[in-house]
matplotlib code that plots the C-alpha trace (Angstrom):
import matplotlib.pyplot as plt

x = [160.6, 160.9, 162.6, 165.9, 165.7, 167.0, 164.3, 162.9, 164.0, 166.1, 169.4, 169.6, 167.0, 166.8, 163.5, 161.8, 163.8, 161.9, 162.1, 160.6, 157.9, 157.2, 157.1, 154.4, 152.1, 152.2, 151.0, 148.2, 146.9, 147.2, 145.3, 141.3, 140.5, 141.9, 138.6, 139.0, 136.1, 137.1, 140.4, 141.9, 144.8, 145.9, 145.6, 147.8, 150.4, 150.6, 151.3, 153.7, 155.9, 155.6, 157.2, 159.5, 160.5, 161.2, 158.3, 156.0, 155.5, 154.1, 151.4, 148.4, 144.8, 145.3, 147.9, 145.9, 142.8, 144.5, 147.2, 145.3, 141.6, 142.8, 140.7, 141.8, 144.3, 141.4, 140.4, 139.1, 139.1, 135.0, 135.2, 135.3, 136.6, 140.3, 138.8, 136.5, 138.7, 141.2, 138.7, 138.0, 141.5, 141.9, 138.9, 140.2, 143.6, 142.4, 140.4, 143.0, 145.7, 142.4, 141.2, 144.3, 147.5, 147.8, 151.2, 152.7, 156.0, 155.2, 152.2, 151.0, 148.8, 147.7, 147.1, 144.6, 145.4, 147.1, 147.4, 151.4, 151.6, 153.4, 155.6, 156.0, 157.4, 154.2, 156.0, 159.6, 161.5, 164.9, 167.7, 165.2, 163.9, 160.2, 160.3, 161.3, 158.8, 155.8, 154.8, 156.7, 158.3, 156.1, 152.7, 150.0, 151.6, 152.5, 154.4, 155.5, 159.5, 159.8, 157.8, 159.1, 156.3, 156.3, 156.2, 154.2, 152.3, 148.9, 145.5, 144.0, 142.1, 138.4, 135.0, 133.6, 136.6, 135.2, 131.3, 130.9, 134.1, 133.3, 129.8, 132.1, 135.1, 132.2, 130.9, 134.7, 136.0, 133.3, 134.2, 131.1, 133.7, 130.6, 128.5, 130.7, 129.2, 130.8, 132.3, 129.5, 126.5, 125.4, 127.2, 125.5, 127.2, 125.1, 125.4, 124.9, 121.3, 120.9, 120.0, 116.9, 115.7, 116.8, 116.0, 119.0, 117.3, 117.3, 121.0, 121.0, 118.4, 120.1, 123.7, 121.9, 119.6, 122.7, 124.5, 121.6, 121.1, 125.0, 123.9, 121.0, 122.0, 124.9, 122.8, 121.4, 124.4, 123.8, 124.9, 128.3, 127.6, 130.7, 131.7, 131.2, 134.5, 133.6, 130.2, 131.8, 133.7, 131.1, 128.9, 124.9, 124.3, 127.0, 126.2, 125.9, 128.3, 131.1, 130.1, 130.3, 133.6, 135.4, 134.0, 133.0, 129.4, 126.4, 123.5, 123.6, 121.0, 120.5, 117.8, 117.5, 115.5, 113.3, 112.0, 109.2, 107.9, 106.8, 106.7, 109.5, 109.7, 112.4, 112.9, 114.9, 115.9, 117.8, 119.9, 121.4, 124.7, 125.2, 122.1, 121.7, 117.8, 115.8, 114.8, 112.9, 111.9, 109.7, 109.0, 108.2, 106.2, 106.2, 105.7, 108.2, 105.1, 104.1, 107.2, 111.1, 113.5, 115.4, 112.5, 111.6, 115.2, 115.5, 111.9, 112.7, 116.1, 114.6, 112.0, 114.5, 116.9, 114.2, 112.6, 115.9, 118.1, 116.0, 116.3, 113.1, 114.1, 114.8, 118.2, 117.9, 115.2, 117.2, 119.9, 117.3, 116.1, 119.6, 122.0, 125.1, 124.3, 124.8, 127.0, 127.3, 128.7, 128.5, 125.8, 123.7, 123.3, 121.8, 119.2, 118.4, 117.8, 115.6, 113.6, 113.3, 112.1, 109.3, 108.0, 109.1, 109.5, 111.4, 113.4, 114.7, 115.3, 118.1, 119.3, 120.1, 121.2, 124.2, 124.9, 125.4, 127.3, 129.7, 130.0, 130.8, 133.2, 135.0, 134.5, 134.5, 133.9, 130.9, 128.7, 125.6, 126.0, 126.4, 123.5, 121.4, 122.4, 121.3, 117.9, 118.0, 119.1, 116.4, 113.9, 114.7, 112.9, 110.3, 108.9, 110.4, 112.3, 115.3, 116.0, 119.2, 119.3, 122.0, 123.9, 124.0, 120.3, 119.0, 118.2, 121.8, 123.4, 121.0, 122.5, 125.8, 125.7, 123.9, 126.6, 129.2, 127.5, 126.8, 130.8, 131.9, 129.5, 128.2, 126.2, 124.6, 120.9, 120.7, 122.7, 120.9, 118.0, 118.9, 120.1, 116.9, 115.2, 117.2, 116.9, 113.3, 113.1, 115.4, 112.8, 114.6, 112.5, 113.6, 116.9, 115.4, 113.3, 116.6, 118.3, 115.4, 114.9, 118.5, 118.5, 115.4, 117.3, 120.3, 117.9, 114.3, 113.9, 114.8, 111.7, 113.0, 113.8, 110.3, 108.6, 110.4, 110.4, 107.1, 105.9, 107.7, 106.4, 103.0, 103.2, 104.6, 101.1, 101.6, 99.5, 99.0, 102.3, 103.0, 100.4, 101.8, 105.3, 104.2, 101.9, 105.3, 106.6, 104.3, 104.1, 107.4, 107.4, 104.0, 105.3, 106.8, 106.9, 103.7, 104.7, 104.4, 100.6, 100.1, 101.6, 99.5, 96.3, 97.1, 97.4, 94.1, 92.5, 93.6, 92.7, 88.8, 89.4, 87.9, 87.6, 91.3, 92.7, 90.5, 92.0, 95.2, 95.4, 94.5, 97.0, 100.0, 98.9, 101.6, 100.4, 103.2, 103.9, 102.1, 101.3, 99.9, 97.0, 96.4, 96.3, 93.9, 91.7, 91.4, 90.7, 87.7, 86.6, 86.2, 84.8, 82.3, 83.6, 83.2, 83.7, 87.0, 87.9, 87.8, 89.5, 92.7, 92.3, 92.7, 95.4, 97.5, 97.2, 98.3, 101.5, 102.1, 100.8, 102.9, 101.9, 98.3, 99.3, 101.9, 100.1, 100.7, 104.3, 104.3, 102.5, 104.6, 108.2, 106.5, 105.7, 102.2, 100.3, 97.8, 94.9, 96.0, 97.2, 93.6, 91.9, 93.8, 93.2, 89.7, 89.4, 91.2, 89.2, 85.9, 87.6, 87.6, 91.0, 91.4, 93.6, 93.9, 94.0, 96.5, 94.6, 94.1, 97.8, 98.4, 96.9, 98.5, 101.9, 100.9, 99.2, 102.7, 105.2, 107.0, 106.7, 105.4, 108.5, 109.4, 109.7]
y = [75.4, 72.6, 73.0, 72.0, 74.7, 78.2, 79.8, 83.3, 84.8, 87.4, 86.6, 86.6, 84.0, 80.3, 78.8, 76.3, 73.2, 69.6, 69.4, 72.7, 71.5, 68.2, 69.6, 72.0, 69.7, 67.6, 70.7, 71.0, 67.5, 66.8, 70.2, 69.8, 72.9, 71.3, 69.1, 65.6, 65.6, 63.4, 62.3, 65.5, 64.6, 62.2, 64.2, 66.9, 64.5, 62.7, 65.8, 67.4, 64.3, 63.9, 67.7, 67.2, 63.9, 66.4, 64.6, 67.5, 67.8, 64.1, 64.8, 64.5, 63.7, 60.2, 59.4, 61.2, 59.0, 56.0, 56.9, 58.5, 57.4, 53.8, 53.8, 51.1, 51.9, 52.2, 55.5, 57.9, 62.0, 62.0, 61.2, 64.5, 63.0, 64.4, 68.2, 68.2, 67.2, 69.4, 72.3, 71.2, 70.8, 74.5, 75.6, 73.4, 75.2, 78.6, 78.3, 76.4, 79.5, 81.9, 80.3, 78.2, 78.5, 82.4, 82.5, 79.1, 79.5, 78.1, 78.4, 75.5, 76.1, 74.1, 76.8, 77.0, 75.4, 72.1, 70.1, 70.8, 72.8, 75.8, 76.6, 80.1, 81.9, 83.3, 85.4, 86.5, 83.7, 85.0, 82.4, 79.5, 76.4, 75.8, 72.8, 75.1, 77.6, 77.9, 81.9, 83.8, 87.1, 90.3, 88.0, 89.4, 90.7, 88.6, 89.4, 87.3, 87.2, 84.6, 82.7, 79.3, 78.2, 74.2, 74.4, 71.5, 70.6, 70.2, 69.4, 72.8, 75.5, 73.7, 75.8, 73.8, 75.0, 78.4, 78.1, 78.5, 79.5, 82.8, 81.3, 78.1, 80.4, 82.2, 78.9, 78.2, 81.6, 81.2, 78.0, 76.0, 73.2, 70.9, 72.8, 71.9, 72.2, 71.4, 74.1, 74.1, 73.4, 70.1, 67.2, 63.9, 60.0, 57.0, 54.1, 50.9, 50.2, 46.4, 43.6, 42.3, 39.3, 35.9, 36.2, 36.5, 39.7, 41.8, 41.7, 42.8, 45.4, 46.7, 47.4, 48.6, 51.3, 52.3, 52.8, 54.6, 57.1, 57.9, 58.8, 61.0, 62.7, 64.4, 66.3, 68.8, 71.0, 72.9, 69.8, 67.7, 64.0, 61.7, 59.1, 55.7, 54.8, 55.9, 54.3, 51.1, 51.7, 51.8, 49.1, 49.2, 49.9, 52.5, 54.3, 58.5, 59.0, 57.1, 59.3, 62.2, 61.3, 59.9, 61.9, 65.1, 64.6, 66.4, 63.7, 60.1, 58.7, 54.9, 52.2, 48.4, 46.4, 43.2, 41.1, 38.4, 36.9, 39.6, 42.4, 44.8, 47.1, 49.8, 51.9, 54.7, 57.5, 60.4, 60.8, 64.2, 62.8, 65.7, 65.0, 61.4, 62.6, 60.9, 63.7, 62.1, 58.4, 56.7, 53.1, 52.5, 49.1, 48.2, 44.8, 42.7, 41.2, 44.8, 46.4, 45.1, 45.5, 48.5, 50.6, 50.0, 51.0, 54.2, 55.3, 55.1, 56.5, 59.7, 60.0, 59.8, 62.6, 64.6, 64.6, 65.0, 66.9, 69.6, 73.1, 73.0, 69.6, 67.9, 68.8, 72.1, 72.8, 71.2, 73.9, 76.8, 75.9, 76.2, 78.5, 80.0, 83.1, 86.4, 86.0, 86.4, 83.4, 81.6, 79.0, 81.3, 83.3, 80.1, 79.6, 83.3, 83.0, 79.9, 81.8, 84.9, 82.7, 81.5, 84.9, 87.6, 90.6, 93.7, 93.9, 90.3, 90.7, 93.6, 91.6, 88.7, 90.8, 92.2, 88.9, 87.0, 90.1, 89.6, 85.7, 85.8, 88.8, 86.5, 83.2, 84.2, 80.6, 79.9, 78.7, 78.5, 81.8, 83.5, 81.5, 82.9, 86.4, 86.1, 85.5, 88.1, 90.9, 89.8, 90.4, 94.4, 94.4, 91.7, 92.6, 96.2, 94.9, 97.6, 98.2, 100.0, 102.7, 103.1, 100.4, 97.6, 96.9, 94.1, 91.7, 92.2, 91.8, 88.8, 87.3, 87.8, 86.0, 83.2, 82.9, 83.2, 80.5, 78.0, 78.8, 77.8, 74.3, 73.3, 70.7, 73.0, 73.0, 76.3, 78.0, 76.2, 77.5, 81.0, 81.2, 79.7, 82.6, 85.1, 84.4, 83.9, 87.8, 88.9, 87.8, 84.9, 82.2, 79.2, 79.5, 79.8, 76.4, 74.7, 75.5, 74.4, 71.2, 70.5, 71.3, 69.3, 66.6, 67.4, 67.1, 66.2, 66.1, 69.6, 71.6, 74.8, 74.1, 72.3, 75.4, 78.1, 76.3, 75.5, 78.9, 79.8, 77.1, 78.2, 82.0, 81.3, 79.7, 76.2, 76.3, 72.5, 71.0, 74.3, 73.2, 69.3, 70.7, 72.7, 70.1, 67.5, 70.6, 70.7, 67.0, 67.0, 69.7, 69.7, 72.7, 74.6, 78.3, 80.3, 81.2, 77.7, 77.8, 81.4, 80.3, 77.3, 79.3, 81.3, 78.2, 77.0, 80.2, 80.1, 76.4, 78.0, 75.4, 77.9, 75.5, 74.7, 78.6, 79.5, 77.0, 77.6, 81.4, 80.7, 78.5, 81.0, 83.8, 86.0, 89.1, 91.2, 90.3, 92.8, 90.3, 88.0, 90.4, 91.1, 87.2, 86.7, 89.6, 87.9, 84.5, 86.0, 87.8, 84.4, 82.7, 85.5, 86.5, 90.6, 92.0, 90.0, 90.8, 94.4, 94.1, 92.4, 94.8, 97.8, 96.5, 95.4, 99.0, 100.5, 98.4, 98.7, 102.0, 101.7, 98.6, 99.1, 102.3, 99.9, 96.6, 95.6, 96.1, 94.3, 91.0, 91.4, 91.3, 88.1, 86.5, 86.1, 85.3, 87.9, 85.9, 85.3, 89.2, 90.1, 88.0, 89.0, 92.9, 92.5, 90.4, 93.3, 96.1, 94.3, 94.3, 97.8, 99.1, 101.3, 99.0, 99.7, 97.1, 96.7, 98.7, 101.4, 101.3, 101.6, 104.9, 106.3, 105.6, 107.2, 110.4, 110.6, 109.6, 107.0, 103.4, 102.5, 101.6, 97.8, 97.7]
z = [1.6, 3.6, 7.2, 5.4, 2.8, 3.1, 5.1, 4.3, 7.6, 9.5, 9.4, 13.2, 13.5, 11.9, 11.1, 13.4, 13.9, 13.1, 16.8, 17.7, 15.2, 16.4, 19.9, 18.8, 16.7, 20.4, 22.2, 19.7, 19.2, 22.9, 24.1, 25.0, 22.7, 19.8, 19.3, 18.7, 15.3, 12.3, 12.0, 12.2, 14.6, 12.4, 9.0, 11.2, 12.1, 8.7, 6.7, 9.3, 9.0, 5.5, 5.3, 7.9, 5.7, 2.5, 0.9, 1.2, -2.8, -2.2, -0.1, -2.7, -1.8, -2.9, -0.2, 2.3, 1.7, 1.8, 4.9, 7.1, 5.9, 5.3, 2.0, -0.7, -3.6, -5.8, -4.2, -6.4, -6.1, -6.4, -2.4, -1.0, 2.4, 2.0, 1.0, 3.4, 6.5, 5.2, 5.4, 9.0, 9.9, 9.2, 10.9, 13.9, 13.8, 13.4, 16.8, 18.5, 18.0, 19.1, 22.1, 23.4, 21.2, 20.8, 22.9, 21.5, 20.1, 16.4, 14.3, 12.1, 9.1, 6.3, 3.7, 1.3, -2.6, -1.1, 2.1, 2.6, 5.9, 6.9, 9.8, 11.4, 14.7, 16.5, 19.1, 20.6, 21.8, 21.3, 22.7, 23.9, 22.0, 21.5, 23.4, 26.4, 26.0, 28.7, 28.2, 25.4, 26.3, 25.7, 26.5, 25.3, 22.0, 19.0, 15.6, 12.8, 13.2, 10.5, 8.0, 6.4, 3.8, 3.0, -0.8, -2.3, -5.2, -3.6, -5.4, -6.5, -4.6, -4.1, -4.4, -1.3, 0.9, 1.4, 0.9, 4.8, 6.1, 7.8, 9.1, 10.7, 11.8, 13.8, 15.5, 16.3, 17.9, 19.9, 21.2, 19.8, 18.4, 18.0, 15.3, 12.6, 9.2, 5.9, 3.2, 1.3, 3.5, 4.8, 4.8, 4.3, 4.3, 3.0, 4.9, 3.1, 3.4, 5.4, 3.8, 6.2, 4.3, 3.3, -0.3, -2.6, -4.3, -0.8, -1.2, -4.6, -4.4, -1.2, -3.0, -5.7, -3.7, -1.9, -5.6, -6.8, -4.2, -4.3, -8.2, -7.4, -4.2, -5.5, -8.2, -5.4, -5.3, -2.3, -0.1, -0.1, -0.4, 0.7, -2.2, -2.8, -1.4, 2.0, 2.0, 1.3, 4.4, 6.5, 8.1, 7.5, 11.1, 11.7, 14.6, 14.1, 16.6, 14.7, 11.6, 13.6, 14.9, 12.3, 9.2, 10.6, 8.8, 10.0, 8.6, 7.9, 5.9, 6.4, 5.9, 5.1, 2.5, 3.0, 0.3, 1.2, -2.1, -4.7, -2.2, -1.3, 1.7, 2.1, 5.0, 5.2, 8.1, 8.2, 11.3, 12.6, 13.8, 16.5, 18.3, 17.1, 16.4, 13.6, 11.6, 8.8, 8.1, 5.7, 4.6, 0.8, -0.4, -3.6, -6.0, -8.1, -10.0, -11.4, -11.5, -12.2, -9.3, -11.1, -11.8, -7.9, -6.6, -9.0, -7.7, -4.2, -4.5, -6.2, -3.9, -0.7, -2.5, -2.9, 0.2, 2.3, -0.3, -2.0, -1.3, 0.8, 2.2, 5.6, 5.7, 4.8, 7.6, 9.7, 9.5, 8.9, 12.4, 13.5, 11.6, 12.2, 14.4, 13.2, 10.2, 6.6, 5.5, 2.3, 3.1, 5.2, 2.0, 0.5, 3.4, 3.2, -0.4, -0.1, 2.6, 0.1, -2.7, -0.2, 0.6, -2.0, 0.0, -0.9, 2.6, 1.8, -1.8, -0.5, 2.3, 0.1, -2.7, -0.4, 1.3, -2.1, -3.6, -0.9, -1.3, -4.8, -4.0, -1.7, -3.6, -7.3, -8.3, -6.4, -9.2, -7.0, -5.7, -9.2, -10.0, -7.1, -7.7, -11.3, -9.9, -7.4, -10.2, -12.2, -9.4, -9.8, -12.8, -13.1, -9.5, -8.9, -6.1, -5.1, -8.6, -9.4, -12.1, -14.7, -16.8, -17.2, -16.6, -14.2, -16.9, -18.3, -15.0, -14.7, -17.6, -17.1, -13.6, -14.9, -17.7, -15.1, -13.1, -15.9, -17.2, -13.7, -13.3, -16.4, -14.8, -12.0, -11.7, -10.2, -13.0, -15.5, -13.8, -13.6, -17.4, -18.5, -16.7, -17.5, -21.1, -21.1, -19.7, -22.2, -24.9, -26.1, -25.3, -27.8, -26.3, -22.7, -23.0, -24.8, -21.2, -18.9, -20.9, -20.3, -16.7, -15.8, -17.6, -15.2, -12.3, -12.8, -9.0, -8.0, -6.8, -7.1, -11.0, -11.6, -10.1, -12.0, -15.5, -15.1, -14.4, -17.8, -19.9, -18.4, -19.2, -22.6, -23.3, -22.7, -19.6, -19.5, -19.3, -16.9, -14.6, -14.7, -13.7, -11.1, -9.7, -9.6, -7.9, -5.4, -4.9, -4.3, -2.0, -0.5, 2.1, -0.9, -1.6, -2.0, -5.4, -6.9, -5.7, -7.2, -10.5, -10.4, -9.3, -12.7, -14.5, -13.5, -14.1, -18.0, -18.2, -17.0, -13.6, -11.4, -8.3, -8.5, -9.3, -5.9, -3.8, -5.1, -5.1, -0.8, -0.2, -2.0, 0.4, -0.6, 0.9, 0.6, -2.9, -5.5, -8.1, -6.0, -5.7, -9.3, -10.0, -6.9, -8.4, -12.1, -10.3, -8.3, -11.3, -13.0, -9.6, -9.3, -6.0, -7.0, -3.6, -3.0, -6.9, -6.1, -3.1, -4.3, -7.7, -5.1, -3.0, -5.9, -7.4, -4.1, -4.1, -7.6, -9.2, -12.2, -13.4, -14.8, -17.0, -18.3, -18.5, -21.9, -21.9, -18.2, -19.9, -23.0, -20.9, -19.3, -22.5, -22.3, -25.7, -27.4, -26.5, -22.6, -22.2, -23.6, -21.2, -18.1, -19.1, -19.4, -15.7, -14.1, -15.6, -14.3, -11.0, -11.1, -12.5, -15.4, -17.8, -21.2, -23.9, -26.8, -29.0, -26.8, -25.6, -29.1, -29.6, -26.7, -27.7, -31.1, -29.3, -27.1, -29.9, -27.6, -26.6, -23.2, -21.8, -20.4, -16.7]

ax = plt.figure().add_subplot(projection="3d")
ax.plot(x, y, z, "-o")
ax.set_aspect("equal")
plt.show()
C-alpha cells in the first residue's frame, strides 16, 4: 500500500512519512557506498517519487524507459534495459544496507516481480524523526518494527533477474562494486556501426549490419543483448566508459564499414567496458561484384556473433578468466557446464550436477539450466558418470528436464539440443532428429548444438553429414572441446579416412575420458599402429571394465547401425580385447536366460 494508505504496523508506530522516505532516499544516493553505475540513482528517485505521489500502480517498464532512460515513445519490451537496471538497483541497495546503511532508520527495496518500491523501518527509533536520526538506538541490533509494502501492478517476474543473483551479491558484499555482471551472464551493447566512406552503400550497409547483429546475437541464450532502442540511442563512437556508466553493460560491440567501388571492408571489435581493453577485433573484406549487399552483411553478422557470443566464444572466455569468487551463482554454473563439456571428467560432472540442481531449485523457470541438467543426467548413463540408482532412470530424468526446458522456452537452442539428445538415447531417433533440425534452424551458428547434433547424426549411420556438421562446429570454434574432435575422428574412421582419423583423435586428447581410448584403439588398428592400439585398448578396459562384456548393448544404445557395430567390435578384438560379436552375444543371452542389460 502507499504511504497514505493504512499501514500494516503496530498501533504504537506510524508508517514512515513521505519526508522520512525522501530523507532516506537522499541519504542513499549521496553516499559513496552507493556506486553510480548506470542510472540507478535516477531509477530509484523516479520510482520513489511516483509511489509517494500515489502512482505506484502506474510504474511500468515502459514509463521507466521513457522517463528515466529517455527512450522514445516507440520503446518496446524486447529492449531489456529496464529489467537489467532493476536487477542492478536491487543489488546496489543490498550492498548499501550491508556496508553503509545497516543502521539507517528506513530501508528502501525494490521487491522482485515489479518496479514499485517498499519502505520499512530498519531499527528502533521511538519518538525520533528519520531526518534527525544519526545513530539508531541499540546500535548493532536491527529488527523490523514495521513494514509498509507499496502495492503496484508491476511487470511479471523476469527469469533473467535471478540468473546470477548469488554470484553478484557475493561481489557486492565484498565491496567489489565495479564487478557487475548482468542477471543472465554477459551483457552486450551493440553500437551502430560507423559509416567510414562516402559511398551511399556504406550508410545502408552500416545500418543493415547493425540490425542483422541485433537479430542473430540474441539467439545465443547465455548472453543478454540490449535491444534496438538502446543501440539507436548511441553514437557509433560511443566510449566504453559511457556504456559502462549509463547502461552498466560488460561488453561493447562496435565497428565500421567502408565501401570503395566494388570492395567492402567491415571492421569489428569487442571491448571490455570495465577495463576499456579490446578483447577481439577482426577485419572482413568482400566484393560487391560477386555477392549482393544483403548476403555480405548476413555472412559478416553471423561470423561476428558466433565468434563473440557462442558458448566458447570471446565473452565466455573473458568471464571464465575472471569468474565470480567461490560462489555457486547460476551463471557460474553455466561456465562450469561448458568447462565440463570440454574435458568430460567424473569429478567435474558431480560438481556441475550439484550446481545446476541447486540453480533450478532456486530459479525453476531457468530454461537453460534445465537443459544443461538434462545433458548432465544423460551422462550418468552413457558415460557411467556418478550414476544414481533407483527410479526414475537417468534417461527418464534427462527427458523430463529437457521437456521442462522446452516448455519454459520453446526457442531456446540449448533446450532443443537437450531434448534431441535425450530422445536419441531413448531410442526415439526420428523424433530426436526432428527436434535437432528445429534447433539447427533456430540457431545455425551454435557450435555446441552443431557438435552434439553432428555426433548423433553420424552415430545413426549418416557419417558424411555428421562429419560436415562437426567440421562446421570446429570451423566456428577452432579451440572447441576435445569431444568434437573425438567424434570427428570416429567419423573419419567410419569413412575410411585413416589420416584424418589419426589427426583428429590426437587433437581430442581426452585422456581422462574412457571412451576416448576405445575410439583411439580402433583408429590405430586401421592405421596399422598396433602398439598404440593395444595400449589404448588396455587403458579403456581398465577405466570401463563393464563395457566390453556388454559391448553390443552399449553400441545399440548409441544407435550404431549393425554393420558399424560389427566393424568396431572386430577392430576392438584386433586391439586385444575379448569383445563378443552379436551372434556370440545372442548365444550368451540364451545360455543365461536373460538379456544383456543396457547401461
